[in-house]
C-alpha positions as CSV (number, residue, x, y, z in Angstrom):
1,M,-240.2,17.5,-25.0
2,I,-239.4,14.4,-27.0
3,K,-240.3,11.1,-25.3
4,V,-237.8,8.1,-25.9
5,F,-239.2,4.7,-25.1
6,G,-238.7,1.0,-25.8
7,H,-241.0,-2.0,-25.6
8,K,-243.6,-3.0,-22.9
9,A,-242.2,-5.0,-20.1
10,P,-238.9,-3.2,-20.3
11,D,-235.7,-5.3,-20.0
12,T,-232.2,-3.8,-19.6
13,D,-231.9,-2.6,-23.2
14,S,-235.3,-1.1,-23.2
15,T,-234.6,0.7,-20.0
16,G,-231.0,1.8,-20.8
17,S,-231.3,2.7,-24.4
18,P,-234.0,5.4,-23.9
19,I,-231.8,6.9,-21.2
20,I,-228.8,6.9,-23.6
21,W,-230.7,8.5,-26.5
22,A,-232.5,11.0,-24.3
23,W,-229.0,12.2,-23.1
24,Y,-227.7,12.4,-26.7
25,L,-230.8,14.3,-27.9
26,S,-230.7,16.8,-25.0
27,E,-227.0,17.3,-24.6
28,V,-225.6,16.9,-28.1
29,R,-228.4,17.6,-30.5
30,K,-229.8,20.2,-28.1
31,E,-233.3,18.8,-28.7
32,P,-234.9,18.4,-25.2
33,A,-235.8,14.8,-24.6
34,I,-236.8,12.5,-21.7
35,A,-236.6,8.7,-21.3
36,V,-239.8,7.0,-20.3
37,L,-240.8,3.4,-19.7
38,Q,-243.8,1.3,-20.5
39,G,-243.9,-0.6,-17.2
40,E,-241.6,-1.4,-14.3
41,P,-238.0,-2.3,-15.3
42,N,-237.0,-6.0,-14.6
43,T,-234.5,-6.7,-11.8
44,E,-231.4,-6.4,-13.8
45,A,-232.5,-3.1,-15.3
46,A,-233.3,-1.8,-11.8
47,W,-229.9,-2.9,-10.7
48,M,-228.3,-1.0,-13.6
49,L,-230.1,2.2,-12.6
50,T,-228.8,1.9,-9.0
51,K,-225.3,0.8,-10.0
52,W,-224.8,3.8,-12.3
53,D,-226.9,6.3,-10.3
54,L,-229.3,6.8,-13.1
55,A,-232.8,8.2,-12.3
56,K,-235.6,5.7,-12.9
57,P,-237.5,7.0,-16.0
58,Q,-241.2,7.9,-15.6
59,I,-243.6,5.1,-16.4
60,I,-246.2,5.9,-19.0
61,D,-249.5,4.1,-19.8
62,D,-249.9,5.7,-23.3
63,V,-248.9,8.7,-25.4
64,A,-251.0,11.7,-26.3
65,A,-251.9,13.3,-29.7
66,G,-249.0,15.4,-30.9
67,D,-246.3,13.9,-28.6
68,K,-243.0,13.7,-30.3
69,C,-241.6,10.1,-29.9
70,V,-238.5,8.2,-30.5
71,I,-238.9,4.4,-30.5
72,V,-236.0,2.2,-29.5
73,D,-235.4,-1.5,-29.2
74,T,-238.6,-2.4,-31.0
75,N,-240.6,-1.5,-34.0
76,N,-243.5,-3.8,-33.3
77,P,-246.9,-2.0,-32.8
78,A,-248.0,-4.8,-30.4
79,E,-245.3,-3.7,-28.0
80,L,-246.0,0.1,-28.3
81,P,-248.5,2.5,-26.8
82,A,-252.1,2.1,-27.9
83,S,-252.4,5.7,-29.2
84,L,-249.1,5.8,-31.1
85,A,-250.9,6.6,-34.3
86,E,-252.1,9.9,-32.9
87,A,-248.5,10.9,-31.8
88,E,-245.7,12.0,-34.0
89,V,-242.9,9.3,-34.3
90,I,-239.7,11.1,-35.4
91,E,-237.1,8.2,-35.2
92,I,-236.8,4.5,-34.7
93,I,-233.6,2.8,-33.5
94,D,-233.8,-1.0,-33.3
95,H,-232.1,-4.4,-33.9
96,H,-235.1,-6.6,-34.4
97,L,-236.8,-7.7,-37.6
98,L,-239.0,-5.2,-39.4
99,A,-242.5,-5.8,-38.1
100,G,-244.4,-3.2,-40.1
101,G,-247.5,-1.3,-39.1
102,I,-246.1,2.0,-37.8
103,K,-247.2,5.0,-39.9
104,T,-245.6,8.4,-39.7
105,R,-246.7,11.7,-41.0
106,L,-243.3,12.7,-42.5
107,P,-240.2,10.8,-43.5
108,I,-238.1,9.9,-40.5
109,N,-234.7,8.5,-39.5
110,I,-234.9,4.7,-39.1
111,T,-231.8,2.7,-38.0
112,I,-232.2,-1.1,-37.9
113,R,-229.0,-3.0,-37.8
114,P,-228.3,-6.8,-37.4
115,L,-226.5,-6.3,-34.0
116,A,-227.2,-7.9,-30.7
117,C,-228.2,-4.7,-28.9
118,T,-229.7,-1.3,-29.5
119,A,-227.0,0.3,-27.3
120,T,-224.3,-1.0,-29.7
121,I,-226.2,0.9,-32.6
122,M,-226.4,4.1,-30.4
123,H,-222.7,3.8,-29.7
124,D,-222.0,4.0,-33.4
125,L,-224.6,6.7,-34.1
126,I,-223.2,9.0,-31.3
127,G,-219.6,8.6,-32.4
128,P,-216.3,8.8,-30.5
129,E,-216.2,12.6,-30.3
130,D,-219.6,13.0,-28.7
131,L,-219.3,9.8,-26.6
132,A,-216.2,11.2,-25.0
133,R,-218.5,13.8,-23.4
134,A,-220.9,11.2,-22.0
135,P,-221.1,10.8,-18.3
136,R,-220.0,7.5,-16.8
137,G,-223.6,6.5,-16.2
138,I,-224.4,6.7,-19.9
139,K,-221.4,4.6,-20.8
140,G,-222.2,2.2,-18.0
141,A,-225.7,1.8,-19.3
142,M,-224.4,1.1,-22.8
143,L,-222.1,-1.6,-21.3
144,T,-224.8,-3.2,-19.3
145,C,-227.3,-3.3,-22.2
146,I,-224.8,-5.1,-24.4
147,L,-223.7,-7.6,-21.8
148,S,-227.4,-8.2,-21.0
149,D,-228.5,-8.8,-24.7
150,T,-225.5,-10.9,-25.5
151,L,-225.6,-12.8,-22.2
152,E,-221.9,-11.8,-21.8
153,F,-221.2,-12.9,-25.4
154,R,-222.8,-16.3,-25.0
155,S,-225.9,-15.5,-27.1
156,P,-225.8,-16.5,-30.8
157,T,-227.0,-12.9,-31.6
158,T,-223.6,-11.6,-30.5
159,T,-221.5,-10.1,-33.3
160,P,-217.8,-9.2,-33.2
161,H,-218.9,-5.6,-33.1
162,D,-221.0,-5.9,-30.1
163,R,-218.0,-7.6,-28.3
164,F,-215.6,-4.8,-29.5
165,V,-217.9,-2.1,-28.3
166,A,-218.4,-3.7,-24.9
167,E,-214.8,-4.3,-24.3
168,T,-213.9,-0.7,-25.3
169,L,-216.5,0.6,-22.9
170,A,-215.3,-1.7,-20.1
171,R,-211.7,-0.5,-20.5
172,D,-212.8,3.1,-20.4
173,L,-214.8,2.5,-17.3
174,G,-212.2,0.4,-15.6
175,V,-214.6,-2.6,-15.3
176,S,-213.8,-6.2,-15.5
177,I,-216.4,-7.8,-17.7
178,P,-216.6,-11.3,-16.1
179,A,-217.0,-9.8,-12.6
180,Y,-219.5,-7.1,-13.7
181,A,-221.6,-9.6,-15.7
182,A,-221.7,-12.0,-12.7
183,E,-223.2,-9.1,-10.7
184,M,-225.7,-8.3,-13.4
185,F,-226.8,-12.0,-13.7
186,A,-227.2,-12.4,-10.0
187,A,-229.6,-9.4,-10.0
188,K,-231.4,-10.8,-13.0
189,S,-231.7,-14.2,-11.3
190,D,-233.4,-12.7,-8.1
191,V,-237.0,-13.2,-8.8
192,S,-238.1,-13.8,-5.3
193,A,-240.3,-10.6,-5.2
194,F,-242.4,-11.7,-8.2
195,D,-245.5,-13.8,-8.4
196,D,-246.0,-16.4,-11.0
197,A,-248.1,-14.2,-13.3
198,A,-245.5,-11.5,-13.2
199,L,-242.7,-14.0,-14.1
200,L,-244.8,-15.1,-17.1
201,R,-245.0,-11.5,-18.3
202,M,-241.5,-10.3,-17.3
203,D,-239.8,-10.8,-20.7
204,S,-242.4,-11.6,-23.2
205,K,-243.3,-11.2,-26.8
206,E,-246.5,-11.7,-28.6
207,Y,-246.4,-14.1,-31.6
208,E,-248.9,-15.8,-33.9
209,L,-248.5,-19.5,-34.7
210,G,-250.8,-21.8,-36.5
211,G,-253.8,-19.4,-36.0
212,K,-253.1,-19.2,-32.2
213,Q,-251.9,-16.1,-30.4
214,L,-248.9,-17.0,-28.3
215,R,-247.1,-15.1,-25.4
216,V,-243.5,-16.3,-25.8
217,S,-241.7,-15.6,-22.6
218,V,-238.1,-16.2,-21.5
219,L,-236.5,-16.0,-18.1
220,E,-232.6,-15.7,-18.2
221,T,-230.9,-16.9,-15.1
222,T,-227.8,-18.2,-13.5
223,A,-230.0,-20.1,-11.0
224,P,-232.5,-22.1,-13.1
225,Q,-233.4,-24.4,-10.2
226,V,-235.1,-21.5,-8.3
227,L,-237.5,-21.2,-11.2
228,L,-237.8,-25.0,-11.8
229,D,-238.9,-25.3,-8.2
230,R,-241.9,-23.0,-9.1
231,K,-242.7,-25.1,-12.3
232,A,-246.0,-26.4,-11.1
233,A,-247.1,-23.0,-9.9
234,L,-245.9,-21.3,-13.2
235,I,-247.8,-23.9,-15.3
236,A,-250.9,-23.4,-13.2
237,A,-250.8,-19.6,-13.8
238,M,-250.5,-20.0,-17.6
239,P,-254.2,-20.2,-18.5
240,Q,-255.1,-17.1,-16.4
241,V,-252.3,-15.0,-17.9
242,A,-253.2,-16.1,-21.4
243,A,-256.9,-15.3,-20.9
244,A,-256.1,-11.9,-19.3
245,D,-253.7,-11.0,-22.2
246,S,-256.0,-12.2,-25.1
247,A,-253.5,-15.1,-25.9
248,D,-254.2,-18.8,-26.5
249,E,-251.1,-20.1,-24.9
250,V,-248.0,-19.1,-22.9
251,L,-244.7,-20.6,-23.9
252,L,-242.1,-20.2,-21.1
253,F,-238.4,-20.8,-21.8
254,I,-236.1,-20.8,-18.7
255,I,-232.6,-19.8,-20.1
256,D,-229.7,-21.3,-18.1
257,I,-227.0,-18.7,-18.9
258,L,-224.1,-20.7,-17.6
259,N,-225.0,-24.1,-19.1
260,E,-226.1,-22.5,-22.3
261,E,-229.5,-24.3,-22.5
262,A,-233.2,-23.7,-22.2
263,T,-235.9,-25.6,-20.4
264,L,-239.4,-25.2,-22.0
265,L,-242.3,-25.8,-19.7
266,V,-244.9,-28.1,-21.3
267,P,-248.3,-27.7,-19.8
268,N,-250.3,-29.4,-22.6
269,D,-250.4,-31.3,-25.8
270,F,-250.2,-28.1,-28.0
271,V,-246.9,-27.0,-26.3
272,K,-245.6,-30.6,-26.5
273,T,-246.3,-30.5,-30.3
274,V,-244.5,-27.1,-30.6
275,A,-241.5,-28.5,-28.7
276,E,-241.3,-31.6,-30.8
277,K,-241.7,-30.0,-34.3
278,S,-239.7,-26.8,-33.5
279,F,-236.7,-28.2,-31.8
280,N,-236.8,-31.9,-32.8
281,A,-237.2,-32.7,-29.0
282,T,-238.6,-35.8,-27.3
283,V,-241.1,-34.7,-24.6
284,T,-242.0,-37.1,-21.8
285,G,-243.1,-34.8,-19.1
286,D,-244.0,-31.3,-18.1
287,S,-240.7,-29.8,-19.3
288,V,-238.0,-30.5,-21.8
289,V,-234.4,-29.3,-21.9
290,L,-233.2,-27.8,-25.3
291,P,-229.4,-27.7,-25.4
292,G,-227.8,-24.7,-27.0
293,I,-231.0,-22.6,-27.0
294,M,-230.2,-19.1,-25.7
295,S,-231.9,-16.6,-27.9
296,R,-235.7,-15.9,-28.5
297,K,-234.9,-13.6,-31.4
298,K,-232.5,-15.9,-33.4
299,Q,-233.3,-19.5,-32.1
300,I,-236.8,-19.6,-30.7
301,I,-239.2,-17.5,-32.7
302,P,-237.8,-18.5,-36.1
303,A,-238.0,-22.1,-35.2
304,L,-241.5,-22.2,-33.9
305,A,-243.7,-24.7,-35.8
306,V,-246.9,-26.7,-35.1
């Protein structure tokens, strides 16, 4: 049985894309496959599973020697199971920069395209004839992934093709994109059940800057004040989270989806320097607003400087 999985701390794309591809492998290619997750899905991803009556994939801690694996929505070893080198990676489908470091025993299919979402790539790889056979839940997962990764086309990562695919899927499903996206973002914004440490890890990537290991976290929301009201507690939790995760610093960007801006929390002089050098910002307190900043992949990570 092939295991299909995305990155740790699974967001909507890393929850939905394994489900989509496992369906395609099992039902179209006739290669038995199962979607699995590296952790609990975030609130928006969990909402998607309920909305489209999709079974929550099994959560795994690692892979075993000889496991056949398909990696989706990442190609970064830091975001993948510790024992991946002992497994057999047979395919990678992703939309992030090529990180390097994954070794395979044989040549494999690798598809990395400069699109906003892995589900968009899968839509194209599956093709219209086979996609016509897909259950509504698979198409619904595709649509949700694309709207999530593009922030309903607000993110600068959005391409015309992502938008075309989402609008085509929405017509097929009889879904109004504005109304549907509002439901999605309401689910994403409900973080009442999570403690501060969980929020800092909810959507996070590891990154090295100036010899320091960073955990670069984003929280996308239509209710930023709910998170800003917890600012002091989030800042207080950062040293413990960093120490537990073998990082030097945690950078937390609160993305205001509707106003299209980010607020970076500034717990110390290092993060203040990063904010000023990376975004030409003037920092006077424990947070700074960064107008127009929406995408970690395209606007935050490439800009980071110290």
